[in-house]
C-alpha positions as CSV (number, residue, x, y, z in Angstrom):
1,X,22.8,-7.0,-0.2
2,X,23.9,-9.9,1.4
3,X,20.0,-11.5,2.8
4,X,20.8,-15.7,3.0
5,X,18.9,-18.4,1.8
6,X,19.1,-21.9,3.3
7,X,21.5,-23.6,0.8
8,X,20.3,-26.7,-0.5
9,X,20.0,-29.8,-2.7
10,X,16.6,-29.8,-2.8
11,X,16.0,-28.0,-6.5
12,X,12.4,-26.5,-5.3
13,X,14.6,-24.3,-2.9
14,X,17.2,-23.6,-5.9
15,X,14.2,-22.5,-7.6
16,X,13.6,-19.1,-5.5
17,X,17.1,-17.6,-7.1
18,X,16.1,-15.6,-10.2
19,X,17.4,-16.4,-14.0
20,X,19.5,-13.1,-14.1
21,X,22.9,-12.2,-14.6
22,X,24.7,-11.7,-11.1
23,X,27.3,-12.7,-8.1
24,X,26.2,-15.3,-5.5
25,X,27.9,-16.3,-2.5
26,X,28.4,-19.3,-0.6
27,X,28.1,-19.5,3.4
28,X,29.6,-21.0,6.4
29,X,28.4,-19.8,9.4
30,X,28.9,-16.2,9.0
31,X,31.6,-16.3,6.3
32,X,31.9,-16.2,3.1
33,X,33.6,-19.0,1.8
34,X,33.1,-18.7,-2.1
35,X,32.4,-15.6,-4.4
36,X,31.0,-16.9,-8.1
37,X,29.9,-14.9,-10.9
38,X,27.0,-15.9,-13.4
39,X,24.9,-14.8,-16.3
40,X,22.1,-16.6,-15.0
41,X,22.1,-17.4,-11.4
42,X,19.5,-20.3,-10.8
43,X,21.4,-22.4,-13.8
44,X,24.5,-21.8,-12.2
45,X,24.2,-22.2,-8.6
46,X,22.1,-25.2,-9.2
47,X,24.8,-27.2,-11.0
48,X,26.7,-27.3,-7.6
49,X,24.4,-30.2,-7.0
50,X,25.0,-32.1,-10.2
51,X,27.1,-35.4,-9.7
52,X,30.9,-35.2,-10.7
53,X,31.9,-32.5,-8.7
54,X,35.5,-32.2,-8.3
55,X,36.6,-33.2,-4.7
56,X,37.5,-29.4,-3.9
57,X,34.3,-28.0,-5.3
58,X,32.6,-31.0,-3.3
59,X,34.1,-30.0,0.0
60,X,33.1,-26.4,-0.4
61,X,29.1,-27.4,-1.5
62,X,29.2,-29.5,1.7
63,X,30.5,-26.9,4.1
64,X,28.5,-24.3,2.6
65,X,25.0,-23.7,4.5
66,X,23.6,-20.6,3.1
67,X,23.4,-18.8,0.1
68,X,22.9,-15.4,-1.1
69,X,23.4,-13.5,-4.6
70,X,23.1,-9.6,-5.8
71,X,22.0,-9.4,-9.2
72,X,23.2,-7.1,-11.5
73,X,22.6,-4.9,-15.2
74,X,25.3,-6.9,-16.4
75,X,27.5,-9.6,-17.3
76,X,30.9,-7.1,-17.3
77,X,29.2,-5.6,-14.1
78,X,29.2,-9.3,-12.6
79,X,32.7,-9.8,-13.2
80,X,33.6,-6.7,-11.8
81,X,31.5,-7.2,-8.7
82,X,33.1,-11.1,-8.2
83,X,36.4,-9.5,-8.5
84,X,35.6,-6.9,-6.0
85,X,33.6,-9.1,-3.2
86,X,37.0,-11.5,-3.5
87,X,39.6,-8.8,-3.0
88,X,37.2,-7.4,-0.1
89,X,36.8,-10.7,1.7
90,X,39.1,-13.0,0.3
91,X,36.7,-16.3,0.5
92,X,38.8,-19.8,0.7
93,X,37.7,-21.7,-1.9
94,X,38.7,-18.6,-4.7
95,X,42.4,-19.0,-3.6
96,X,42.1,-22.8,-3.0
97,X,40.3,-23.8,-6.5
98,X,43.6,-22.6,-7.9
99,X,45.7,-24.6,-6.8
100,X,48.4,-21.9,-5.5
101,X,48.8,-20.2,-8.5
102,X,48.4,-16.5,-8.2
103,X,45.5,-14.9,-8.8
104,X,45.1,-12.3,-11.6
105,X,44.6,-8.3,-11.9
106,X,44.5,-5.5,-14.0
107,X,47.5,-3.0,-13.3
108,X,47.1,0.3,-14.1
109,X,50.9,1.9,-14.4
110,X,52.4,5.3,-12.1
111,X,53.9,6.8,-15.8
112,X,53.6,10.2,-17.7
113,X,51.7,7.6,-19.9
114,X,50.0,5.2,-17.9
115,X,49.7,1.8,-19.1
116,X,47.1,-0.8,-18.7
117,X,48.7,-5.0,-18.3
118,X,47.9,-7.8,-16.2
119,X,50.1,-9.1,-13.5
120,X,50.1,-12.5,-11.1
121,X,50.5,-10.8,-8.0
122,X,50.7,-6.6,-6.2
123,X,54.7,-6.4,-5.3
124,X,55.2,-4.3,-2.3
125,X,57.2,-1.6,-3.8
126,X,55.2,-1.6,-7.0
127,X,54.6,2.0,-8.4
128,X,50.9,1.9,-9.8
129,X,48.3,4.2,-9.8
130,X,46.1,0.7,-8.7
131,X,45.0,-2.9,-9.0
132,X,41.8,-4.1,-9.8
133,X,41.2,-8.1,-9.4
134,X,41.9,-10.4,-8.5
135,X,40.1,-12.5,-11.3
136,X,39.3,-16.0,-10.9
137,X,40.5,-16.7,-14.8
138,X,42.4,-15.1,-17.6
139,X,40.0,-15.5,-20.0
140,X,37.6,-13.3,-17.6
141,X,40.7,-10.4,-17.8
142,X,41.1,-10.8,-21.0
143,X,37.5,-10.1,-22.0
144,X,36.9,-7.3,-20.1
145,X,40.2,-5.5,-21.1
146,X,39.2,-6.5,-25.1
147,X,35.5,-4.9,-24.0
148,X,37.2,-1.5,-23.1
149,X,39.6,-1.0,-25.1
150,X,37.4,-0.8,-28.6
151,X,35.8,2.1,-26.4
152,X,38.6,3.6,-24.7
153,X,41.9,3.1,-26.3
154,X,45.0,2.4,-24.2
155,X,48.5,1.3,-24.3
156,X,50.8,-1.8,-22.7
157,X,53.8,-0.2,-23.9
158,X,56.2,2.7,-22.9
159,X,56.4,4.9,-25.5
160,X,59.6,4.4,-28.3
161,X,60.2,5.3,-31.5
162,X,57.7,4.3,-33.4
163,X,53.6,4.6,-33.2
164,X,52.5,0.3,-32.3
165,X,50.6,-1.6,-34.5
166,X,47.5,-1.0,-32.1
167,X,47.7,2.5,-33.2
168,X,46.9,1.6,-36.8
169,X,43.8,-0.8,-35.7
170,X,42.5,2.3,-33.6
171,X,43.3,0.3,-30.3
172,X,46.4,2.5,-28.8
173,X,44.9,6.0,-29.7
174,X,46.7,8.8,-29.3
175,X,50.1,6.3,-29.0
176,X,52.2,7.4,-26.6
177,X,55.0,6.7,-28.7
178,X,53.5,9.5,-31.1
179,X,52.6,11.8,-28.7
180,X,56.6,11.6,-27.0
181,X,57.7,12.9,-30.3
182,X,55.2,15.4,-30.9
183,X,57.0,18.5,-31.9
184,X,53.8,21.1,-31.6
185,X,53.5,21.7,-27.7
186,X,49.4,22.4,-28.1
187,X,49.0,19.2,-29.8
188,X,51.2,17.6,-27.6
189,X,49.0,18.5,-24.8
190,X,45.6,18.0,-26.5
191,X,46.9,14.1,-27.3
192,X,47.9,13.4,-23.5
193,X,45.0,14.9,-22.3
194,X,43.0,12.8,-24.7
195,X,44.9,9.5,-23.9
196,X,44.6,10.8,-19.5
197,X,41.2,10.3,-20.2
198,X,40.7,7.2,-21.5
199,X,42.8,5.9,-18.4
200,X,40.3,8.1,-16.2
201,X,37.6,6.5,-17.7
202,X,38.4,2.9,-17.6
203,X,39.1,3.5,-14.0
204,X,35.7,4.7,-13.6
205,X,34.1,1.5,-15.4
206,X,36.6,-0.7,-13.5
207,X,35.4,0.6,-10.5
208,X,31.8,-0.3,-11.4
209,X,30.9,3.7,-11.6
210,X,29.9,3.3,-15.2
211,X,26.6,5.7,-15.0
212,X,28.9,8.6,-13.8
213,X,30.8,7.5,-17.2
214,X,27.5,7.5,-19.2
215,X,26.6,11.0,-17.9
216,X,29.8,12.5,-18.5
217,X,30.1,11.5,-22.3
218,X,26.5,12.9,-22.9
219,X,27.5,16.1,-21.4
220,X,30.5,16.4,-23.6
221,X,28.7,14.8,-26.9
222,X,25.9,17.4,-26.0
223,X,27.9,20.2,-26.0
224,X,30.0,19.5,-28.7
225,X,26.7,18.8,-30.9
226,X,26.0,22.6,-29.8
227,X,29.0,24.3,-31.0
228,X,28.2,22.3,-34.1
229,X,31.3,20.1,-33.8
230,X,29.3,16.7,-35.5
231,X,32.4,14.7,-36.0
232,X,33.8,15.1,-32.7
233,X,29.9,14.6,-31.1
234,X,29.7,11.4,-33.1
235,X,32.8,10.1,-32.1
236,X,31.7,10.2,-28.4
237,X,28.3,9.0,-29.2
238,X,29.8,6.0,-30.5
239,X,31.9,5.4,-27.3
240,X,28.3,5.5,-25.6
241,X,26.5,3.4,-27.6
242,X,29.4,0.4,-27.5
243,X,29.2,0.9,-23.6
244,X,25.9,0.6,-23.6
245,X,26.4,-2.5,-25.3
246,X,29.0,-4.1,-23.6
247,X,26.9,-3.0,-20.0
248,X,23.3,-3.6,-21.4
249,X,20.9,-5.8,-19.4
250,X,19.9,-9.0,-21.0
251,X,16.2,-9.6,-21.8
252,X,15.2,-12.3,-18.6
253,X,14.7,-15.3,-19.8
254,X,11.4,-15.5,-17.8
255,X,10.3,-13.3,-20.4
256,X,11.3,-15.4,-22.9
257,X,9.6,-18.3,-20.9
258,X,6.1,-16.1,-20.4
259,X,6.4,-15.9,-24.8
260,X,8.8,-18.6,-26.8
261,X,8.4,-15.9,-29.8
262,X,9.6,-13.2,-28.0
263,X,12.7,-12.4,-29.9
264,X,10.4,-12.4,-33.1
265,X,8.0,-10.7,-32.0
266,X,10.5,-8.3,-30.8
267,X,12.2,-8.1,-34.4
268,X,8.9,-7.6,-35.8
269,X,8.2,-4.7,-34.1
270,X,11.1,-2.9,-35.0
271,X,10.6,-4.0,-38.6
272,X,7.2,-2.7,-38.5
273,X,8.6,0.6,-36.9
274,X,11.2,1.0,-39.3
275,X,8.4,0.9,-42.3
276,X,6.9,3.5,-40.5
277,X,9.3,5.9,-40.4
278,X,9.9,5.8,-43.7
279,X,6.7,4.8,-45.2
280,X,6.3,8.7,-45.1
281,X,8.8,9.5,-47.8
282,X,9.6,6.4,-49.7
283,X,7.3,3.6,-51.0
284,X,8.1,0.5,-49.3
285,X,6.6,-2.8,-51.3
286,X,7.9,-4.7,-48.1
287,X,10.7,-5.0,-46.2
288,X,12.3,-8.1,-45.5
289,X,15.9,-7.8,-47.0
290,X,17.5,-5.4,-45.8
291,X,21.4,-4.5,-46.9
292,X,23.8,-1.5,-45.0
293,X,27.2,-0.6,-47.0
294,X,30.3,0.6,-45.5
295,X,33.3,1.9,-46.2
296,X,36.8,1.3,-44.0
297,X,40.0,3.0,-44.5
298,X,43.2,4.6,-43.5
299,X,43.8,8.1,-45.6
300,X,43.5,5.8,-48.1
301,X,45.6,2.8,-46.7
302,X,43.8,-0.8,-47.9
303,X,40.4,0.6,-49.0
304,X,37.4,-1.4,-48.0
305,X,33.7,-1.8,-47.8
306,X,31.6,-4.3,-46.1
307,X,27.6,-5.5,-47.2
308,X,25.9,-6.4,-44.2
309,X,22.3,-8.6,-44.9
310,X,19.0,-8.1,-42.4
311,X,16.4,-10.8,-43.3
312,X,13.8,-10.4,-41.1
313,X,15.8,-7.5,-38.6
314,X,17.9,-10.8,-38.0
315,X,21.8,-11.1,-39.7
316,X,22.5,-13.2,-42.6
317,X,26.5,-14.1,-42.2
318,X,25.9,-15.7,-45.3
319,X,24.8,-13.3,-47.1
320,X,27.5,-11.1,-46.0
321,X,30.1,-9.4,-48.6
322,X,33.3,-7.8,-48.3
323,X,34.9,-5.4,-51.2
324,X,38.5,-4.4,-51.9
325,X,38.5,-1.0,-53.3
326,X,40.0,-0.8,-56.5
327,X,39.7,3.0,-57.9
328,X,42.5,4.9,-57.4
329,X,40.8,7.6,-55.7
330,X,40.2,5.4,-52.4
331,X,40.6,8.0,-50.1
332,X,36.6,9.5,-51.1
333,X,34.1,7.7,-49.9
334,X,32.2,8.9,-52.0
335,X,34.3,6.9,-55.1
336,X,34.5,4.1,-53.2
337,X,30.7,3.8,-52.4
338,X,30.0,4.0,-56.1
339,X,32.3,1.5,-56.9
340,X,30.7,-0.6,-54.4
341,X,27.3,0.2,-55.8
342,X,28.1,-1.2,-59.3
343,X,29.8,-4.3,-58.7
344,X,26.7,-5.3,-56.1
345,X,24.2,-4.5,-59.0
346,X,26.0,-7.2,-61.1
347,X,24.9,-10.0,-58.8
348,X,21.3,-9.1,-58.1
349,X,20.6,-12.4,-59.7
350,X,23.0,-14.8,-57.9
351,X,23.0,-12.5,-54.5
352,X,19.3,-11.5,-54.1
353,X,17.5,-7.9,-54.2
354,X,17.2,-6.1,-51.3
355,X,14.0,-4.5,-50.3
356,X,16.0,-1.5,-48.7
357,X,19.8,-0.1,-48.8
358,X,21.5,1.9,-45.9
359,X,24.9,3.4,-46.4
360,X,26.8,5.0,-43.7
361,X,26.9,8.4,-44.9
362,X,25.1,11.9,-45.4
363,X,23.9,13.4,-49.4
364,X,26.8,12.5,-50.7
365,X,26.7,9.2,-50.0
366,X,23.3,8.7,-51.0
367,X,23.2,10.4,-53.7
368,X,26.0,8.2,-55.4
369,X,23.9,5.0,-54.8
370,X,20.5,6.0,-55.8
371,X,22.6,7.0,-58.7
372,X,22.5,3.3,-59.6
373,X,20.3,1.8,-57.4
374,X,17.1,3.8,-59.5
375,X,16.8,2.2,-62.2
376,X,16.0,-1.5,-59.9
377,X,13.9,0.6,-58.0
378,X,15.8,0.2,-54.8
379,X,15.2,2.7,-52.1
380,X,18.4,4.0,-51.1
381,X,18.9,5.8,-47.3
382,X,21.3,7.1,-45.7
383,X,22.6,7.2,-41.7
384,X,24.2,10.8,-41.1
385,X,27.2,10.9,-38.9
386,X,25.3,13.6,-37.2
387,X,23.7,11.1,-34.3
388,X,20.9,8.4,-35.6
389,X,19.7,10.8,-38.6
390,X,18.5,9.1,-41.1
391,X,19.0,10.8,-44.8
392,X,15.7,9.8,-46.9
393,X,16.2,11.1,-50.8
394,X,12.8,12.9,-51.4
395,X,11.1,14.7,-54.8
396,X,10.0,18.1,-54.2
397,X,8.6,19.9,-57.0
398,X,9.9,17.4,-59.3
399,X,13.2,18.0,-58.0
400,X,15.2,15.8,-56.5
401,X,16.1,16.6,-52.5
402,X,16.6,15.0,-49.3
403,X,14.9,14.6,-45.9
404,X,16.7,14.5,-42.5
405,X,14.9,12.4,-40.2
406,X,16.1,11.8,-36.9
407,X,14.9,8.1,-35.4
408,X,13.1,8.2,-32.2
409,X,14.1,6.3,-29.3
410,X,12.6,2.7,-29.3
411,X,12.6,0.1,-31.8
412,X,13.4,1.5,-35.8
413,X,16.8,3.2,-33.6
414,X,17.7,-0.6,-32.4
415,X,17.3,-1.8,-35.4
416,X,18.5,0.8,-37.9
417,X,22.0,1.1,-35.1
418,X,22.1,-2.5,-35.1
419,X,22.2,-2.8,-38.5
420,X,25.0,0.2,-39.2
421,X,27.0,-1.3,-36.0
422,X,27.3,-4.7,-37.8
423,X,28.4,-3.3,-41.0
424,X,31.0,-1.0,-39.4
425,X,32.2,-4.4,-37.6
426,X,32.5,-6.1,-40.8
427,X,34.1,-3.6,-42.5
428,X,36.9,-2.7,-40.0
429,X,37.8,-6.4,-39.4
430,X,38.5,-6.9,-43.2
431,X,40.3,-3.8,-42.9
432,X,42.2,-5.0,-40.1
433,X,43.4,-7.8,-42.2
434,X,44.8,-5.8,-45.0
435,X,46.5,-3.2,-42.9
436,X,48.8,-6.3,-40.5
437,X,49.2,-7.9,-44.2
438,X,51.2,-4.8,-45.0
439,X,52.8,-4.2,-42.1
440,X,53.7,-7.2,-40.9
441,X,55.3,-9.4,-44.3
442,X,54.4,-13.0,-42.2
443,X,51.3,-12.4,-42.3
444,X,50.7,-12.1,-46.0
């Protein structure tokens, strides 16, 4: 783990470092004097031989005679490993660089409903489940918590008389305020267990046990699916996808150096795979422009819809559109999508014509969208809530029916999920803006 290379300002020696995410350690003899993280180890360490270093950094570089590194799979993992190593070895320059300012920690409180907050120091009499850190910068801590909160919602507050605003945004769910004053004991117990489960999973991620979390979620998803609890299974699957995205391994830079057109080739492969998958059921003259539509609302509150556009498998954000739903049946995704379909077709000339439309939903959503798009010969498919299943309209004996096709692991699945997730993100973003305006008058 700590195999060391001689540290030198000779770039030929530094070129031996890999171009991957990881953690690097500066050594002075047998003592670690600094720990840092990097998205690209070679580039980051090479920056220490540049001119114009601060006096403290220069002193650290001049005092180092060796360097070691640990490769990791993601930026999140490098951040957590960096904090663990700093806590274990207490490197002098990690603290000297802070100008005597206390480092930042992630704190989980010891309460009925544990809160996750940050702290500058650990008090001796502090009653907490655990501390994680120290983290070199507040932005690092905020980045970790922001990523985790989207996957495993948690509270920063104690139970109050009203649910917090983050509850409406899905970031404090279930909210301790809702749980604490729940009169139905069975429901209270279920909500409390769900909240505590989120805390347990966050602790495992912070302890760099992500593989264990993924196995737990996968087992739960499969169990729910066998019991035909598909809505609940989808929620667990969404967590898995989010966690996989946060901890995904980036494409090595060396691969791009070997092939400067690598990303374009990857996108072409994704498009070809999707065309092949759909080609057995619908006619596609070409597939360059894909639009995806998603509806977001909270029990009918502030209903919105999004349209994201992908050109050659790449997001084209200048062509994104968002819709504020106007019709009265705003709780109905089908009626909302009907409105969106009508409004979209008005703009075929000025917005452009898609080669394929994807809706986030099943047979009813695909049927209502296809009803409007059919006369313009624009194919429509849906992404069902039952995992990554495409709902494709087909004609059988002259009548319309639907074929449900599970998208296999591979290029087509990567493209479909990337488009669907982007549509969902864009619709939720606008929905949150409208909810905030209703809840906070000053935000209007």
